[in-house]
C-alpha positions in Angstrom: 106.9 117.3 115.2 107.6 119.1 118.4 110.5 117.8 120.6 109.5 115.8 123.6 111.9 115.2 126.5 111.1 113.0 129.4 112.6 112.7 132.9 112.7 109.2 134.2 112.8 107.8 137.8 114.1 104.4 136.9 117.8 103.9 136.7 119.4 102.5 133.6 120.8 99.6 135.6 117.4 98.5 136.9 115.9 98.8 133.4 118.7 96.6 132.0 118.1 94.1 134.8 114.5 93.8 134.0 115.3 93.2 130.3 117.9 90.5 131.2 115.3 88.7 133.4 113.5 87.9 130.2 116.1 85.4 129.3 115.2 82.9 126.5 111.7 84.5 126.3 110.5 82.9 129.5 110.2 84.4 133.0 111.4 82.2 135.9 108.3 83.2 137.9 105.3 85.4 138.1 107.2 87.7 140.4 109.9 88.2 137.7 107.3 89.1 135.2 105.7 91.6 137.6 109.1 93.3 138.1 109.7 93.5 134.4 106.2 95.0 133.8 106.7 97.5 136.6 110.1 98.5 135.2 108.4 99.0 131.8 105.6 101.0 133.2 108.1 103.3 134.9 110.0 104.0 131.7 106.8 104.6 129.7 104.7 107.7 129.5 101.6 105.4 129.4 100.8 101.8 128.7 97.0 101.8 128.5 95.5 100.4 125.3 98.7 98.5 124.3 100.1 95.0 124.8 102.3 96.6 127.5 99.2 96.7 129.6 97.3 93.5 128.7 97.2 90.8 126.1 94.6 88.4 124.8 95.3 85.0 126.5 93.7 81.6 125.7 91.9 79.8 128.5 90.2 76.4 128.9 91.1 72.8 128.3 88.9 72.0 125.3 89.8 72.1 121.6 88.1 75.5 121.3 89.8 78.1 123.5 88.1 81.2 124.9 90.1 84.3 125.3 90.5 86.5 128.3 92.7 89.4 129.4 96.2 88.3 130.4 99.4 90.1 131.7 101.0 92.5 129.2 104.3 92.0 127.6 107.2 94.1 129.1 109.7 96.0 127.1 112.7 94.1 125.8 115.9 96.1 125.2 117.8 94.9 122.2 121.5 95.9 122.0 122.4 93.9 118.9 123.5 97.0 117.1 124.5 99.5 119.8 125.0 99.7 123.5 122.4 101.2 125.9 123.6 104.0 128.0 122.1 104.3 131.5 121.3 108.0 131.1 119.4 107.8 127.8 115.9 108.1 129.3 116.8 111.5 130.8 118.0 112.9 127.5 115.6 111.4 125.0 114.0 113.6 122.3 111.2 112.2 120.0 111.8 112.4 116.3 108.8 110.4 114.9 105.8 108.5 116.2 103.6 106.4 113.8 101.5 103.3 113.5 101.8 100.3 111.2 98.8 98.3 109.9 99.6 95.3 107.8 97.8 92.5 106.0 94.2 93.5 106.8 93.0 91.2 104.0 89.5 92.6 103.6 87.8 89.6 102.0 84.8 89.4 99.7 83.9 86.0 101.0 81.2 85.5 98.3 83.5 86.0 95.3 83.5 83.3 92.6 87.3 83.5 92.4 88.3 82.0 95.8 89.9 78.7 96.7 88.3 77.9 100.0 88.4 74.2 99.3 92.2 74.3 99.5 92.3 75.3 103.2 93.7 72.0 104.3 96.7 72.6 102.0 96.9 76.4 102.1 95.7 77.9 105.4 95.1 81.3 103.8 92.6 79.8 101.3 89.7 79.9 103.8 89.4 81.2 107.4 86.3 80.6 109.5 86.4 84.2 110.7 86.9 85.9 107.3 83.3 87.2 107.0 84.3 89.6 109.8 87.5 91.2 108.3 85.9 94.6 107.6 84.5 94.9 111.2 87.8 93.6 112.6 89.8 96.3 110.7 87.3 99.0 111.8 87.9 97.9 115.5 91.6 98.3 115.0 91.0 101.8 113.7 89.0 102.5 116.9 92.0 101.4 119.0 94.4 103.8 117.3 91.9 106.6 117.6 91.7 106.0 121.3 95.5 106.4 121.8 97.0 109.8 122.4 100.4 109.0 121.1 103.5 106.8 121.5 103.8 105.0 124.9 107.5 105.8 125.4 107.9 109.3 124.0 104.3 110.6 124.3 104.6 112.1 120.8 101.3 112.1 118.9 101.1 109.9 115.8 101.9 111.7 112.6 100.6 108.9 110.4 99.4 105.3 110.0 101.0 103.2 107.2 99.2 100.1 105.9 102.0 97.9 104.5 100.1 95.9 101.9 97.5 93.1 101.4 94.9 95.7 102.3 92.5 93.7 100.1 92.4 89.9 99.7 91.7 89.3 96.1 92.3 92.7 94.5 88.7 93.3 93.8 87.2 96.8 93.5 84.6 96.1 96.1 87.3 95.1 98.6 89.3 98.2 97.8 86.2 100.3 98.4 85.8 98.7 101.8 89.5 99.3 102.7 89.3 103.0 101.7 86.1 103.5 103.8 87.5 101.6 106.8 90.5 104.0 106.8 88.6 107.2 106.0 85.3 106.5 107.6 81.7 106.0 106.3 79.0 103.4 105.8 80.0 99.9 104.6 77.9 96.9 103.7 80.5 94.1 103.7 78.8 91.7 101.3 78.5 91.3 97.6 76.1 89.7 95.1 72.5 89.5 96.5 72.2 92.2 99.2 69.5 90.2 101.0 71.2 86.9 101.4 74.7 85.3 101.9 76.1 83.4 99.0 79.4 82.0 100.2 80.6 78.7 101.4 79.6 79.1 105.1 76.0 78.0 104.5 77.0 75.3 102.0 76.3 72.3 104.2 79.8 71.1 103.4 81.9 69.7 106.2 84.9 71.5 104.8 83.7 74.8 106.2 82.3 76.3 109.4 78.5 76.6 108.9 77.8 79.0 111.8 74.1 79.2 111.6 73.5 75.5 111.2 73.5 72.6 113.6 75.3 70.5 110.9 78.4 69.0 112.4 81.1 70.2 110.1 84.9 69.8 110.7 85.1 73.1 112.6 82.3 72.2 115.0 84.3 69.0 115.7 87.0 71.4 116.9 84.5 73.1 119.3 83.3 75.9 117.0 79.9 77.3 118.1 76.6 77.6 116.4 75.9 81.4 116.2 72.3 82.2 115.2 72.2 85.2 112.7 75.9 85.3 112.2 76.0 85.6 108.4 73.3 88.2 108.1 74.9 90.2 110.9 78.4 89.9 109.4 77.1 91.3 106.0 74.9 94.0 107.4 75.6 97.8 107.0 77.5 99.6 109.7 79.4 102.9 110.0 83.2 102.8 110.2 84.6 105.6 112.3 87.7 106.1 110.1 91.2 107.1 111.3 91.7 110.5 112.8 95.4 110.4 111.8 96.7 110.9 108.3 97.3 107.6 106.6 99.3 106.1 103.7 99.1 102.9 101.7 101.8 100.4 100.5 100.8 97.8 98.0 101.0 94.1 98.6 100.7 90.9 96.5 97.0 90.4 97.4 96.4 93.9 96.1 98.1 93.0 92.8 97.2 89.4 91.8 94.6 86.6 92.0 94.5 85.4 95.6 98.0 86.9 96.0 99.5 84.1 93.9 98.4 84.1 90.3 99.3 86.6 87.6 96.3 88.7 86.7 96.4 89.0 82.9 92.7 89.9 82.6 91.7 86.3 81.6 89.4 85.7 84.6 87.6 89.0 84.8 84.3 87.4 83.6 84.7 84.7 86.3 85.1 87.4 89.0 81.9 89.2 88.0 80.0 86.1 86.9 77.4 83.9 88.6 79.2 80.6 89.2 81.2 79.7 92.3 83.1 76.5 92.8 82.6 75.3 96.4 84.7 72.1 96.5 86.7 69.5 94.7 88.1 66.1 95.5 91.3 65.7 97.5 93.5 64.8 94.5 92.4 67.9 92.5 92.8 70.1 95.6 96.3 68.8 96.2 97.3 69.4 92.6 95.9 73.0 92.5 97.6 73.8 95.8 100.9 72.7 94.5 100.4 74.6 91.3 99.6 77.8 93.2 103.0 77.4 95.0 105.1 76.4 92.0 103.5 77.0 88.6 101.0 80.0 88.4 100.2 79.4 84.7 99.4 75.7 85.4 97.2 76.8 88.3 95.1 79.0 86.0 94.5 76.2 83.6 93.7 73.8 86.4 91.2 76.2 87.9 89.4 76.6 84.5 89.1 72.8 84.3 87.7 72.4 87.8 85.1 75.1 87.1 84.1 73.2 84.0 83.7 69.7 85.5 85.5 69.4 88.8 83.0 69.7 91.7 80.0 71.4 93.2 79.3 74.7 91.4 76.9 77.1 93.1 74.9 79.7 91.3 75.5 83.1 92.9 74.4 86.7 92.0 76.7 88.3 89.5 78.3 91.5 90.7 80.3 93.9 88.5 81.9 95.4 91.7 84.0 92.3 92.0 86.1 93.3 88.9 89.8 93.3 89.7 91.6 96.6 89.7 94.9 97.5 88.0 97.8 99.3 89.7 96.7 102.5 87.9 93.2 102.0 89.3 94.5 101.3 92.7 96.3 104.7 92.8 93.3 106.5 91.3 90.9 105.1 93.9 93.1 106.6 96.6 92.7 110.0 94.9 88.9 110.0 95.2 88.0 113.0 97.4 85.4 110.9 99.2 88.2 108.8 100.6 90.5 111.6 101.7 89.5 111.4 105.4 92.1 113.0 107.6 94.5 113.2 104.5 96.7 113.4 102.8 95.1 113.6 99.3 96.0 110.3 97.6 97.5 108.8 100.7 100.9 108.7 99.1 99.7 108.2 95.5 99.6 111.1 93.0 98.0 111.7 89.6 101.4 110.6 88.1 101.1 107.3 89.9 97.5 106.9 88.6 98.8 107.6 85.0 101.9 105.3 85.2 100.9 102.6 87.7 104.2 103.1 89.6 103.2 102.5 93.1 106.3 103.7 95.0 106.9 107.1 96.5 108.6 109.2 99.2 106.9 111.4 101.8 107.7 113.4 104.9 107.0 111.6 108.2 108.0 114.4 110.5 110.7 117.1 110.7 113.9 115.4 109.7 112.4 112.0 109.0 111.6 110.8 105.5 109.4 107.8 104.6 109.8 105.7 101.4 107.1 103.3 100.3 108.2 100.6 97.9 106.3 98.3 95.6 107.8 94.8 96.1 105.1 92.9 94.2 105.9 90.8 91.1 103.0 90.7 88.6 104.4 87.4 87.2 102.7 85.6 90.1 103.7 83.8 93.3 103.3 85.3 96.7 106.9 86.5 97.2 108.3 89.6 95.7 111.3 91.5 94.3 112.2 94.9 92.9 112.7 96.0 89.3 115.8 97.8 88.3 114.0 101.1 87.6 112.6 101.2 91.1 115.9 100.2 92.7 117.6 103.0 90.9 114.9 105.5 91.9 115.3 104.4 95.5 119.0 105.0 95.5 118.5 108.5 93.9 116.1 109.4 96.7 118.5 108.1 99.4 121.3 110.0 97.9 119.3 113.2 97.7 118.5 113.0 101.4 121.9 111.9 102.8 124.9 114.1 103.5 127.2 111.1 103.2 127.0 107.4 102.1 129.3 104.6 101.0 129.9 103.4 97.5 129.9 99.7 96.5 133.6 99.4 97.5 132.9 100.8 101.0 134.4 104.2 100.3 132.9 107.2 102.0 131.1 109.7 99.7 129.8 113.1 100.6 126.9 115.0 99.0 123.1 115.3 99.0 120.9 118.3 99.1 119.4 117.5 102.5 120.0 115.2 105.5 117.1 113.2 106.9 116.7 109.9 108.7 114.9 107.4 106.5 112.2 104.7 107.2 111.6 102.3 104.3 108.2 100.6 104.0 107.4 97.6 101.9 105.0 94.7 101.9 107.6 91.9 101.6 110.4 91.2 104.0 114.1 90.7 103.1 113.6 86.9 103.3 110.5 86.9 101.1 111.9 88.8 98.1 113.3 85.9 96.1 110.8 85.9 93.3 112.9 86.9 90.3 110.5 85.9 87.5 110.3 88.6 84.8 107.4 91.0 85.2 105.1 90.2 82.2 104.4 93.9 81.9 108.2 94.8 81.9 109.7 91.5 80.6 113.2 92.9 79.8 113.7 94.5 83.2 115.9 92.7 85.7 114.5 91.9 89.2 116.4 92.2 92.5 116.0 90.2 95.7 116.0 91.0 99.4 119.8 90.7 99.7 120.3 93.3 97.0 117.9 95.7 98.9 119.7 95.1 102.2 123.0 95.8 100.6 121.8 99.1 99.1 120.2 100.2 102.4 123.4 99.5 104.3 125.3 101.9 102.1 123.1 104.8 103.3 123.5 105.3 107.1 120.4 107.6 107.3 118.3 104.4 106.9 117.3 103.4 110.4 114.4 101.0 109.8 112.7 98.8 107.1 109.1 98.2 108.2 107.1 95.4 106.4 104.5 92.6 106.6 103.6 89.7 104.4 104.7 86.8 106.6 101.9 87.3 109.1 104.5 86.9 111.8 106.1 89.2 114.3 109.8 89.2 113.7 112.5 91.9 114.2 115.8 91.4 112.5 119.1 93.3 113.2 121.0 94.0 110.0 124.5 94.7 111.4 127.6 96.0 109.7 131.3 96.4 110.6 130.7 100.1 110.3 128.2 100.7 113.1 126.3 103.6 111.3 125.6 101.3 108.3 123.4 99.0 110.4 119.6 99.2 110.5 116.6 97.3 111.9 114.0 95.3 109.9 110.6 95.4 111.7 108.1 92.8 110.5 104.6 92.8 112.0 102.0 90.1 112.1 98.8 90.4 110.1 95.4 91.6 111.2 93.5 88.6 109.7 95.4 85.8 111.3 95.9 85.7 115.1 97.4 87.6 116.9 95.9 90.3 114.8 98.4 93.0 115.7 99.3 96.5 114.6 102.5 98.2 115.8 103.4 101.6 117.2 106.9 102.7 116.2 108.7 105.6 117.9 112.1 107.0 116.9 114.0 108.9 119.5 117.4 110.6 119.7 119.1 109.6 123.0 121.5 112.5 122.9 124.5 110.2 123.3 125.2 109.1 119.8 122.5 106.5 119.6 118.9 106.3 118.5 116.1 104.2 120.1 113.3 102.7 118.0 110.5 101.6 120.3 108.1 99.0 118.8 104.9 98.4 120.7 102.2 96.0 119.6 98.5 96.9 119.8 95.3 94.8 119.5 92.0 96.0 118.3 89.5 97.8 120.5 87.4 94.6 120.7 86.8 93.1 124.2 88.4 89.8 125.0 85.3 87.9 126.2 82.8 86.7 123.6 79.1 86.0 123.7 77.8 83.6 121.0 74.4 85.3 121.3 75.8 88.8 120.7 75.9 89.7 116.9 76.3 93.4 117.5 79.2 95.2 116.0 81.1 94.9 119.3 80.2 91.2 119.7 81.3 90.4 116.1 84.6 92.3 116.6 85.3 90.2 119.7 84.4 87.0 117.9 86.7 87.9 115.0 89.7 87.7 117.3 88.6 84.5 119.1 87.7 82.6 115.9 91.1 83.5 114.4 92.9 82.0 117.4 91.0 78.8 117.0 91.4 78.3 113.3 92.5 74.7 113.1 94.7 75.3 110.1 96.5 78.3 111.6 99.7 78.4 113.6 99.3 81.2 116.2 102.3 80.2 118.2 104.6 80.8 115.2 102.9 84.0 114.1 103.1 85.5 117.6 106.9 85.6 117.4 109.2 85.8 120.4 109.4 88.4 123.2 112.3 90.0 121.3 109.8 90.6 118.4 107.1 92.2 120.5 107.5 95.3 122.6 111.1 96.4 122.1 113.6 99.2 122.4 116.0 98.8 119.4 119.3 100.6 119.9 121.1 102.0 116.9 124.2 104.1 116.2 123.1 107.6 115.1 124.5 108.4 111.6 127.5 110.7 111.7 126.8 114.3 110.6 
């Protein structure tokens, strides 16, 4: 990547004042917000197309809120790990600029292996907007394609990384949709009968939003509209533009297991591809199954089989072999398909060795002097949370050692070595706080598993690690992992999903401030969809806008939590530059 230097006209003191005005995440007045936004705009190369410029904002007093354009979110300077020198803007050089997608959850809504009837216990079991996931993801691609580069360095993006849960139920048809959204091409986002919808949203059950019917379901009691032609439009063919930037994939638990929670031992393949779909069950059975999904995956599989036999309304659907679940080896192999290469690279991080072994972790160059490492934190024993096996942890340490000219041993002693010296960004699906699933991997039962604390401890031994970027929680959250030795600190950057509101992606820029510190700029972006919706518009643009608004109004969702705080949004994260 070429070096980018920028001269600034705002003083360091006024930038700091603007950040401090954002005390407690609230502005004292509209004037204070205006000053902070003005200071941000002056420090930026450009703000257009990002949440620095404008943000979707709810309006109205009814249960169902419409969205409109609201004021952007200003830059918040975080000095948890290093001080901010007043001259850093004048000396800054860009080192890397890239985009993170996460938790796209492209959903085959007509699949027989779904648990929509558990939505009142598990908000991820059913979403009223889920028939639009493919169009929503394509609109996010459109947004990234429209941006010339990072807002604070101006550097063009070298890559987009999707940090897992790219599919919802690890079905081959969902994977095909994901690969096409990222690389471009025609997509028909439905399964089964190509001429009719066969999911729960025309069931006539009050449990679900029935968009094309006047039937007063639970969602319409919350103000959800009737939208004529919604289901046929949602499942119709369209052309996805595909990214213009090279892209990579990290695997998530929904890419690996049944509904992201149950171990896939191949026992339900005939159900996936079969012609029976359970559309409901009584409250007692639903509560038991939801509890088992959280606490006992094996029991959940048995309970599901019983419910299908005699537990509730079973709908006959069109069997579809494309719903077959994929294995880790098949996941890697699908990325190697030349038809899905798009802007590159071939395999999008996965190699023929990965396709042969099923090992879905790898290292790759992000830019000159910056290395990316993509981990597989899924646990095939089940449960949503993750961990790392010993073999992968040892591989990670070997890669870090190879690309570091110094590090610290487990006793804190300085060690010198390494054949190269590069800054490192680690990618994974799970966060440090969601890696407590230490159940033995059924495919490697004698291998020990390691939690998030073990991974943090390892990363802090290698000063070249500057960031750990992840998803999974569907929440914006940025965590400072400090250390008594400043160069051993790093930032953990967790971004909200693109299925649940606020449907964000994140631009991350790494810059050398020329004063012994680095800055990591994190800027959230929304899809290219307009904010206003028209319930009579079922065009691609209309559906993409509706996707965002419906997600905000999902009665089982918690948008206020998933948004995060201002310190988790558009930030400058200061960090001590590694010595040497």
